[in-house]
Structure formats: structure tokens, C-alpha cells
All heavy atoms as an XYZ file, in Angstrom:
633
protein
N       8.295    -28.286     -5.212
C       9.416    -27.611     -5.853
C       9.545    -27.983     -7.321
O       9.984    -27.172     -8.118
C      10.716    -27.940     -5.121
C      10.864    -27.331     -3.739
C      12.155    -27.802     -3.091
C      10.787    -25.840     -3.766
N       9.169    -29.190     -7.668
C       9.247    -29.631     -9.060
C       8.348    -28.765     -9.934
O       8.745    -28.342    -11.027
C       8.861    -31.126     -9.177
C       8.743    -31.555    -10.621
C       9.866    -31.993     -8.435
N       7.153    -28.470     -9.449
C       6.207    -27.657    -10.212
C       6.748    -26.249    -10.411
O       6.680    -25.693    -11.512
C       4.827    -27.630     -9.524
C       4.209    -29.026     -9.562
C       3.906    -26.611    -10.168
C       2.960    -29.177     -8.729
N       7.308    -25.663     -9.375
C       7.855    -24.307     -9.466
C       8.994    -24.258    -10.475
O       9.041    -23.369    -11.332
C       8.335    -23.805     -8.082
C       9.090    -22.500     -8.217
C       7.153    -23.665     -7.134
N       9.910    -25.209    -10.403
C      11.036    -25.235    -11.348
C      10.543    -25.409    -12.777
O      11.042    -24.763    -13.702
C      12.020    -26.332    -10.961
C      12.804    -25.996     -9.719
C      13.896    -27.028     -9.434
N      14.542    -26.727     -8.185
C      14.411    -27.443     -7.069
N      13.670    -28.531     -7.063
N      15.027    -27.081     -5.964
N       9.546    -26.284    -12.952
C       8.979    -26.498    -14.283
C       8.324    -25.213    -14.805
O       8.521    -24.814    -15.952
C       7.937    -27.616    -14.243
C       7.352    -27.921    -15.625
C       6.000    -28.586    -15.568
N       5.050    -27.690    -14.915
C       4.003    -28.096    -14.224
N       3.763    -29.376    -14.059
N       3.178    -27.233    -13.681
N       7.567    -24.545    -13.952
C       6.903    -23.310    -14.360
C       7.906    -22.231    -14.750
O       7.711    -21.522    -15.741
C       5.988    -22.794    -13.248
C       4.731    -23.635    -13.077
O       4.499    -24.546    -13.903
O       3.988    -23.377    -12.103
N       8.976    -22.085    -13.988
C       9.995    -21.085    -14.314
C      10.711    -21.424    -15.618
O      11.004    -20.538    -16.425
C      11.005    -20.958    -13.168
C      10.464    -20.304    -11.897
C      11.493    -20.384    -10.786
C      10.055    -18.867    -12.163
N      10.971    -22.688    -15.835
C      11.608    -23.124    -17.084
C      10.685    -22.836    -18.273
O      11.132    -22.332    -19.313
C      11.916    -24.619    -16.990
C      12.798    -25.149    -18.068
C      13.135    -26.614    -17.764
C      14.083    -27.185    -18.790
N      14.411    -28.581    -18.500
N       9.403    -23.123    -18.106
C       8.433    -22.843    -19.164
C       8.289    -21.343    -19.412
O       8.180    -20.910    -20.565
C       7.066    -23.449    -18.822
C       7.047    -24.945    -18.963
O       7.843    -25.531    -19.677
N       6.125    -25.583    -18.268
N       8.285    -20.553    -18.364
C       8.166    -19.109    -18.500
C       9.312    -18.551    -19.333
O       9.110    -17.685    -20.190
C       8.130    -18.435    -17.122
C       8.015    -16.914    -17.112
C       6.729    -16.451    -17.786
C       8.081    -16.399    -15.681
N      10.502    -19.057    -19.122
C      11.678    -18.559    -19.849
C      11.572    -18.793    -21.356
O      12.237    -18.114    -22.136
C      12.940    -19.224    -19.303
N      10.720    -19.713    -21.783
C      10.561    -20.037    -23.201
C       9.451    -19.232    -23.878
O       9.253    -19.334    -25.074
C      10.231    -21.525    -23.363
C      11.300    -22.454    -22.857
C      10.827    -23.892    -22.975
C      11.780    -24.858    -22.325
N      11.256    -26.244    -22.369
N       8.717    -18.441    -23.101
C       7.533    -17.763    -23.618
C       7.832    -16.365    -24.149
O       8.787    -15.717    -23.747
C       6.468    -17.671    -22.522
C       6.095    -18.999    -21.911
C       5.707    -20.051    -22.933
O       4.910    -19.797    -23.832
N       6.281    -21.239    -22.806
N       6.961    -15.917    -25.048
C       7.057    -14.558    -25.588
C       6.265    -13.571    -24.748
O       6.382    -12.366    -24.941
C       6.546    -14.536    -27.027
C       7.420    -15.334    -27.973
C       6.895    -15.286    -29.394
O       6.211    -14.308    -29.751
O       7.163    -16.229    -30.144
N       5.446    -14.073    -23.835
C       4.647    -13.206    -22.980
C       4.001    -14.012    -21.874
O       3.915    -15.231    -21.945
N       3.567    -13.313    -20.831
C       2.841    -13.929    -19.721
C       1.445    -13.336    -19.721
O       1.268    -12.120    -19.664
C       3.530    -13.637    -18.384
C       2.785    -14.090    -17.128
C       2.654    -15.611    -17.090
C       3.463    -13.582    -15.879
N       0.432    -14.198    -19.829
C      -0.967    -13.792    -19.793
C      -1.582    -14.350    -18.520
O      -1.462    -15.543    -18.248
C      -1.706    -14.335    -21.023
C      -3.176    -14.076    -20.982
C      -3.674    -12.832    -21.305
C      -4.055    -15.069    -20.609
C      -5.037    -12.583    -21.261
C      -5.426    -14.840    -20.561
C      -5.909    -13.588    -20.890
N      -2.204    -13.492    -17.741
C      -2.788    -13.957    -16.486
C      -4.138    -13.296    -16.233
O      -4.316    -12.106    -16.494
C      -1.832    -13.723    -15.298
O      -2.395    -14.268    -14.124
C      -1.519    -12.268    -15.088
N      -5.082    -14.105    -15.771
C      -6.378    -13.597    -15.315
C      -6.412    -13.800    -13.802
O      -6.255    -14.918    -13.325
C      -7.547    -14.356    -15.970
C      -7.527    -14.172    -17.488
C      -8.878    -13.888    -15.385
C      -8.569    -14.985    -18.233
N      -6.594    -12.721    -13.064
C      -6.539    -12.787    -11.605
C      -7.895    -12.419    -11.008
O      -8.390    -11.313    -11.217
C      -5.433    -11.855    -11.058
C      -5.458    -11.821     -9.546
C      -4.077    -12.296    -11.569
N      -8.467    -13.361    -10.277
C      -9.723    -13.114     -9.572
C      -9.486    -12.892     -8.083
O     -10.267    -12.238     -7.415
C     -10.685    -14.273     -9.797
C     -11.098    -14.373    -11.249
C     -12.070    -15.483    -11.492
C     -12.425    -15.512    -12.971
N     -13.364    -16.543    -13.314
N      -8.379    -13.477     -7.585
C      -8.002    -13.275     -6.182
C      -6.471    -13.336     -6.115
O      -5.823    -13.927     -6.975
C      -8.629    -14.333     -5.275
C      -8.200    -15.738     -5.581
C      -8.854    -16.726     -4.647
C      -8.340    -18.113     -4.961
N      -8.751    -19.091     -4.006
N      -5.863    -12.702     -5.120
C      -4.395    -12.705     -5.012
C      -3.837    -14.128     -4.946
O      -4.454    -15.029     -4.389
C      -4.142    -11.960     -3.700
C      -5.353    -11.107     -3.504
C      -6.495    -11.918     -4.062
N      -2.648    -14.294     -5.526
C      -2.004    -15.603     -5.566
C      -0.495    -15.433     -5.474
O       0.090    -14.638     -6.212
C      -2.369    -16.292     -6.887
O      -1.463    -17.315     -7.198
N       0.133    -16.186     -4.568
C       1.593    -16.146     -4.474
C       2.231    -16.550     -5.793
O       3.164    -15.922     -6.267
C       2.098    -17.090     -3.368
C       1.898    -16.563     -1.984
C       1.047    -17.204     -1.109
C       2.564    -15.433     -1.556
C       0.853    -16.722      0.177
C       2.381    -14.938     -0.271
C       1.519    -15.586      0.596
N       1.731    -17.628     -6.382
C       2.311    -18.137     -7.620
C       2.273    -17.120     -8.747
O       3.268    -16.884     -9.427
N       1.122    -16.508     -8.943
C       0.994    -15.508    -10.004
C       1.899    -14.310     -9.738
O       2.546    -13.800    -10.650
C      -0.474    -15.059    -10.138
O      -1.279    -16.206    -10.425
C      -0.628    -14.040    -11.251
N       1.959    -13.873     -8.490
C       2.816    -12.734     -8.144
C       4.281    -13.026     -8.460
O       4.991    -12.187     -9.029
C       2.669    -12.390     -6.659
O       1.350    -12.022     -6.377
N       4.729    -14.215     -8.121
C       6.121    -14.584     -8.383
C       6.363    -14.747     -9.881
O       7.419    -14.344    -10.398
C       6.492    -15.870     -7.617
C       6.405    -15.631     -6.116
C       7.876    -16.371     -8.013
C       7.310    -14.532     -5.578
N       5.398    -15.308    -10.607
C       5.551    -15.424    -12.056
C       5.668    -14.041    -12.697
O       6.466    -13.846    -13.609
C       4.383    -16.191    -12.669
C       4.467    -17.678    -12.413
C       3.300    -18.442    -13.008
O       2.250    -17.838    -13.305
O       3.457    -19.663    -13.189
N       4.883    -13.078    -12.214
C       4.976    -11.712    -12.732
C       6.372    -11.152    -12.462
O       6.997    -10.581    -13.350
C       3.874    -10.818    -12.123
C       2.516    -11.215    -12.699
C       4.166     -9.340    -12.369
C       1.332    -10.561    -12.017
N       6.874    -11.321    -11.246
C       8.219    -10.819    -10.915
C       9.279    -11.466    -11.798
O      10.179    -10.782    -12.300
C       8.531    -11.080     -9.443
S       7.579    -10.059     -8.318
N       9.168    -12.759    -12.021
C      10.139    -13.442    -12.865
C      10.024    -12.984    -14.314
O      11.042    -12.815    -15.000
C       9.984    -14.961    -12.757
C      10.704    -15.500    -11.551
O      11.912    -15.688    -11.564
N       9.968    -15.720    -10.478
N       8.821    -12.763    -14.801
C       8.638    -12.263    -16.167
C       9.277    -10.885    -16.320
O       9.906    -10.595    -17.341
C       7.157    -12.221    -16.523
N       9.140    -10.047    -15.296
C       9.785     -8.722    -15.328
C      11.302     -8.883    -15.440
O      11.947     -8.251    -16.270
C       9.412     -7.892    -14.073
C      10.287     -6.657    -13.951
C       7.943     -7.510    -14.111
N      11.872     -9.753    -14.610
C      13.329     -9.959    -14.643
C      13.788    -10.540    -15.977
O      14.892    -10.241    -16.435
C      13.757    -10.867    -13.495
C      13.634    -10.202    -12.136
S      14.339    -11.157    -10.769
C      13.291    -12.594    -10.741
N      12.937    -11.350    -16.626
C      13.280    -11.967    -17.907
C      12.921    -11.069    -19.094
O      13.121    -11.450    -20.237
C      12.546    -13.307    -18.052
C      12.963    -14.349    -17.068
S      11.925    -15.830    -17.312
C      12.351    -16.791    -15.873
N      12.363     -9.889    -18.788
C      11.939     -8.931    -19.811
C      10.892     -9.525    -20.757
O      10.898     -9.298    -21.958
C      13.139     -8.388    -20.581
C      14.128     -7.657    -19.683
C      15.211     -6.984    -20.472
C      16.275     -6.315    -19.668
N      16.040     -5.834    -18.382
N       9.972    -10.290    -20.181
C       8.859    -10.889    -20.917
C       7.635    -10.001    -20.698
O       7.306     -9.679    -19.554
C       8.584    -12.316    -20.390
C       9.787    -13.217    -20.667
C       7.314    -12.887    -20.999
C       9.711    -14.576    -20.005
N       6.956     -9.583    -21.764
C       5.775     -8.734    -21.590
C       4.670     -9.455    -20.802
O       4.477    -10.659    -20.950
C       5.307     -8.435    -23.008
C       6.168     -9.195    -23.929
C       7.242     -9.868    -23.153
N       3.978     -8.677    -19.983
C       2.945     -9.226    -19.112
C       1.594     -8.615    -19.470
O       1.446     -7.393    -19.520
C       3.273     -8.929    -17.640
C       4.640     -9.503    -17.281
C       2.181     -9.476    -16.723
C       5.242     -8.919    -16.032
N       0.615     -9.493    -19.697
C      -0.754     -9.114    -19.996
C      -1.597     -9.548    -18.799
O      -1.724    -10.739    -18.527
C      -1.231     -9.812    -21.270
C      -0.394     -9.482    -22.469
C       0.778    -10.180    -22.724
C      -0.763     -8.468    -23.336
C       1.569     -9.883    -23.824
C       0.016     -8.162    -24.439
C       1.178     -8.866    -24.678
N      -2.162     -8.598    -18.099
C      -2.826     -8.845    -16.819
C      -4.299     -8.465    -16.922
O      -4.624     -7.330    -17.264
C      -2.130     -8.002    -15.746
C      -2.639     -8.199    -14.358
C      -2.032     -9.110    -13.510
C      -3.712     -7.463    -13.878
C      -2.492     -9.281    -12.205
C      -4.174     -7.625    -12.589
C      -3.567     -8.542    -11.747
N      -5.187     -9.409    -16.624
C      -6.624     -9.168    -16.667
C      -7.209     -9.371    -15.276
O      -7.021    -10.426    -14.669
C      -7.325    -10.129    -17.660
C      -8.826     -9.875    -17.667
C      -6.738    -10.002    -19.054
N      -7.910     -8.346    -14.772
C      -8.579     -8.473    -13.475
C      -9.568     -7.335    -13.296
O      -9.197     -6.165    -13.416
C      -7.576     -8.446    -12.325
O      -8.249     -8.521    -11.086
N     -10.806     -7.690    -13.012
C     -11.807     -6.659    -12.735
C     -11.480     -5.902    -11.460
O     -11.787     -4.726    -11.329
C     -13.193     -7.293    -12.616
C     -13.725     -7.825    -13.923
C     -15.105     -8.453    -13.771
O     -15.744     -8.280    -12.708
O     -15.530     -9.121    -14.723
N     -10.838     -6.570    -10.514
C     -10.593     -5.990     -9.195
C      -9.213     -5.347     -9.079
O      -9.075     -4.268     -8.508
C     -10.758     -7.071     -8.096
C     -10.468     -6.503     -6.721
C     -12.151     -7.669     -8.141
N      -8.187     -6.002     -9.642
C      -6.810     -5.589     -9.358
C      -6.085     -4.896    -10.509
O      -4.925     -4.521    -10.361
C      -5.996     -6.809     -8.916
C      -6.585     -7.480     -7.699
C      -7.291     -8.671     -7.810
C      -6.471     -6.897     -6.444
C      -7.858     -9.277     -6.697
C      -7.041     -7.488     -5.327
C      -7.732     -8.684     -5.466
O      -8.290     -9.266     -4.367
N      -6.731     -4.675    -11.628
C      -6.021     -4.114    -12.785
C      -5.521     -2.685    -12.558
O      -4.618     -2.232    -13.249
C      -6.896     -4.174    -14.037
O      -8.050     -3.379    -13.868
N      -6.089     -1.989    -11.583
C      -5.658     -0.607    -11.307
C      -4.757     -0.498    -10.078
O      -4.390      0.608     -9.672
C      -6.881      0.296    -11.143
C      -7.705      0.374    -12.375
N      -7.283      1.042    -13.502
C      -8.907     -0.168    -12.689
C      -8.199      0.931    -14.444
N      -9.190      0.192    -13.979
N      -4.387     -1.629     -9.511
C      -3.515     -1.610     -8.330
C      -2.158     -1.033     -8.735
O      -1.619     -1.354     -9.794
C      -3.339     -3.033     -7.797
C      -2.692     -3.067     -6.452
N      -1.345     -2.851     -6.275
C      -3.221     -3.280     -5.221
C      -1.050     -2.934     -4.987
N      -2.179     -3.193     -4.334
N      -1.575     -0.151     -7.921
C      -0.301      0.492     -8.282
C       0.818     -0.491     -8.625
O       1.570     -0.265     -9.574
C       0.052      1.327     -7.048
C      -1.198      1.463     -6.260
C      -2.088      0.323     -6.629
N       0.946     -1.580     -7.881
C       2.016     -2.545     -8.174
C       1.792     -3.208     -9.531
O       2.740     -3.443    -10.278
C       2.100     -3.614     -7.079
C       2.715     -3.106     -5.819
C       2.073     -2.856     -4.651
C       4.077     -2.769     -5.599
N       2.952     -2.384     -3.710
C       4.205     -2.327     -4.272
C       5.219     -2.794     -6.399
C       5.408     -1.915     -3.720
C       6.432     -2.387     -5.842
C       6.509     -1.955     -4.530
N       0.553     -3.495     -9.839
C       0.231     -4.108    -11.130
C       0.540     -3.126    -12.253
O       1.126     -3.490    -13.278
C      -1.246     -4.559    -11.165
C      -1.500     -5.632    -10.107
C      -1.646     -5.022    -12.553
C      -0.624     -6.869    -10.214
N       0.158     -1.883    -12.083
C       0.417     -0.856    -13.106
C       1.916     -0.682    -13.357
O       2.343     -0.438    -14.484
C      -0.201      0.491    -12.694
C      -1.691      0.524    -12.802
C      -2.082      0.438    -14.247
C      -3.533      0.778    -14.457
N      -3.923      0.642    -15.853
N       2.722     -0.799    -12.299
C       4.165     -0.622    -12.452
C       4.802     -1.821    -13.144
O       5.640     -1.660    -14.024
C       4.828     -0.371    -11.077
C       4.484      1.035    -10.607
C       6.346     -0.571    -11.135
C       4.927      1.341     -9.200
N       4.399     -3.026    -12.773
C       5.089     -4.220    -13.250
C       4.514     -4.844    -14.518
O       5.241     -5.508    -15.259
C       5.151     -5.284    -12.147
C       6.205     -4.959    -11.129
C       5.863     -4.431     -9.892
C       7.543     -5.145    -11.413
C       6.838     -4.113     -8.964
C       8.519     -4.831    -10.486
C       8.161     -4.317     -9.277
O       9.122     -3.994     -8.355
N       3.241     -4.652    -14.778
C       2.625     -5.291    -15.947
C       2.615     -4.337    -17.136
O       2.312     -3.153    -16.991
C       1.221     -5.758    -15.608
S       1.206     -7.039    -14.327
N       2.937     -4.869    -18.293
C       3.010     -4.037    -19.503
C       1.625     -3.628    -19.994
O       1.448     -2.525    -20.512
C       3.747     -4.806    -20.600
C       5.152     -5.164    -20.165
O       5.996     -4.260    -20.114
O       5.397     -6.347    -19.847
N       0.672     -4.527    -19.865
C      -0.693     -4.279    -20.325
C      -1.653     -4.747    -19.245
O      -1.533     -5.868    -18.760
C      -0.984     -5.041    -21.623
C      -0.054     -4.675    -22.743
C       1.124     -5.386    -22.941
C      -0.349     -3.610    -23.591
C       1.991     -5.042    -23.963
C       0.516     -3.269    -24.621
C       1.686     -3.989    -24.799
O       2.543     -3.651    -25.805
N      -2.589     -3.885    -18.860
C      -3.590     -4.264    -17.859
C      -4.980     -4.047    -18.432
O      -5.216     -3.077    -19.160
C      -3.431     -3.456    -16.559
O      -3.575     -2.069    -16.846
C      -2.093     -3.719    -15.906
N      -5.867     -4.960    -18.103
C      -7.234     -4.924    -18.616
C      -8.195     -5.279    -17.490
O      -7.887     -6.117    -16.659
C      -7.409     -5.950    -19.744
C      -6.360     -5.861    -20.809
C      -5.214     -6.640    -20.729
C      -6.512     -4.997    -21.872
C      -4.231     -6.564    -21.704
C      -5.534     -4.909    -22.857
C      -4.389     -5.694    -22.768
N      -9.369     -4.652    -17.520
C     -10.402     -5.012    -16.545
C     -11.159     -6.254    -16.989
O     -11.659     -6.995    -16.155
C     -11.371     -3.853    -16.350
C     -10.779     -2.710    -15.562
C     -11.804     -1.631    -15.261
O     -13.023     -1.888    -15.371
O     -11.384     -0.527    -14.910
N     -11.246     -6.485    -18.298
C     -12.006     -7.619    -18.803
C     -11.222     -8.353    -19.889
O     -10.337     -7.775    -20.537
C     -13.346     -7.168    -19.409
O     -13.084     -6.386    -20.574
C     -14.174     -6.369    -18.417
N     -11.599     -9.580    -20.104
C     -11.008    -10.372    -21.176
C     -11.356     -9.762    -22.529
O     -10.551     -9.808    -23.463
C     -11.493    -11.817    -21.078
C     -10.873    -12.819    -22.044
C      -9.351    -12.847    -21.922
C     -11.456    -14.199    -21.803
N     -12.530     -9.159    -22.637
C     -12.930     -8.515    -23.896
C     -11.979     -7.377    -24.263
O     -11.674     -7.183    -25.447
C     -14.368     -8.008    -23.804
C     -15.397     -9.120    -23.770
C     -15.265    -10.108    -24.928
O     -15.112     -9.675    -26.080
O     -15.310    -11.324    -24.664
N     -11.509     -6.615    -23.282
C     -10.532     -5.551    -23.555
C      -9.255     -6.145    -24.136
O      -8.675     -5.594    -25.077
C     -10.209     -4.772    -22.282
C     -11.323     -3.892    -21.791
C     -10.958     -3.187    -20.493
O      -9.789     -3.255    -20.046
O     -11.859     -2.567    -19.908
N      -8.809     -7.264    -23.591
C      -7.620     -7.935    -24.107
C      -7.861     -8.406    -25.536
O      -7.006     -8.222    -26.404
C      -7.248     -9.117    -23.210
C      -6.174     -9.980    -23.781
C      -4.853     -9.558    -23.801
C      -6.483    -11.226    -24.322
C      -3.856    -10.344    -24.351
C      -5.499    -12.027    -24.861
C      -4.178    -11.584    -24.884
N      -9.014     -9.005    -25.792
C      -9.335     -9.479    -27.142
C      -9.348     -8.330    -28.145
O      -8.927     -8.496    -29.291
C     -10.681    -10.200    -27.139
C     -10.636    -11.540    -26.437
C     -12.010    -12.184    -26.438
C     -12.015    -13.508    -25.703
N     -13.354    -14.114    -25.688
N      -9.810     -7.166    -27.729
C      -9.810     -5.984    -28.600
C      -8.383     -5.625    -28.983
O      -8.107     -5.309    -30.148
C     -10.509     -4.802    -27.899
O     -11.853     -5.158    -27.623
C     -10.475     -3.556    -28.770
N      -7.460     -5.676    -28.033
C      -6.053     -5.401    -28.339
C      -5.537     -6.412    -29.361
O      -4.870     -6.036    -30.330
C      -5.189     -5.463    -27.077
C      -3.687     -5.315    -27.322
C      -3.337     -3.883    -27.746
C      -2.893     -5.729    -26.097
N      -5.856     -7.666    -29.172
C      -5.398     -8.716    -30.094
C      -5.954     -8.489    -31.495
O      -5.223     -8.637    -32.486
C      -5.817    -10.095    -29.584
S      -4.974    -10.564    -28.069
N      -7.212     -8.122    -31.587
C      -7.843     -7.894    -32.891
C      -7.261     -6.664    -33.598
O      -7.313     -6.571    -34.815
C      -9.347     -7.725    -32.730
C     -10.044     -9.016    -32.361
C     -11.525     -8.782    -32.125
C     -12.199    -10.041    -31.634
N     -13.601     -9.827    -31.271
N      -6.690     -5.757    -32.832
C      -6.137     -4.530    -33.424
C      -4.797     -4.795    -34.107
O      -4.229     -3.909    -34.730
C      -5.964     -3.459    -32.354
O      -4.880     -3.778    -31.490
N      -4.291     -6.033    -33.976
C      -3.058     -6.380    -34.661
C      -1.824     -6.302    -33.805
O      -0.717     -6.226    -34.312
N      -2.008     -6.339    -32.493
C      -0.835     -6.282    -31.610
C       0.184     -7.281    -32.005
O       0.149     -8.338    -32.361
C      -1.222     -6.472    -30.144
C      -0.013     -6.699    -29.274
C       0.775     -5.644    -28.873
C       0.384     -7.978    -28.915
C       1.907     -5.852    -28.115
C       1.512     -8.199    -28.154
C       2.273     -7.132    -27.761
O       3.394     -7.339    -27.020
């Protein structure tokens, strides 16, 4: 529980949530939900899950590769 509370406290201080997902994770899913409630933009990278309907609805930016994310950053986001 200490780790979860610490993670939520840290999330509240952030300007965005960046996550790379290779396999489903309870922790990542809950962090995404909390970021949505806190109105924190979510950057989601996953070759497998970036097109999942729930991810498309909840995440502000979805990418299949880290290179796609880097391209967004280089464009001056």
C-alpha cells in the first residue's frame, strides 16, 4: 500500500503520464484511470495495445513505437 500511495502522490505532481506497455498490468491501468481523473495527459506506447478501444478512449496520445513518440517530441509538442 505504501508504494501505491507514493505512486498516486507522485502522479498528482506530474504534467503527463508516459507509459510503455508490453503486457497488461493492473498498476498501469489504474495509473491511467487516475491520470484521466486528474486531467493529466497520457502518452501510451505499445505495439500490441495502442489500438485497443479502451486505450483510444482514455489515452490522449497513442503510439505503436517509441520512435513515433520521439517524432512528436521533435515536432515541438
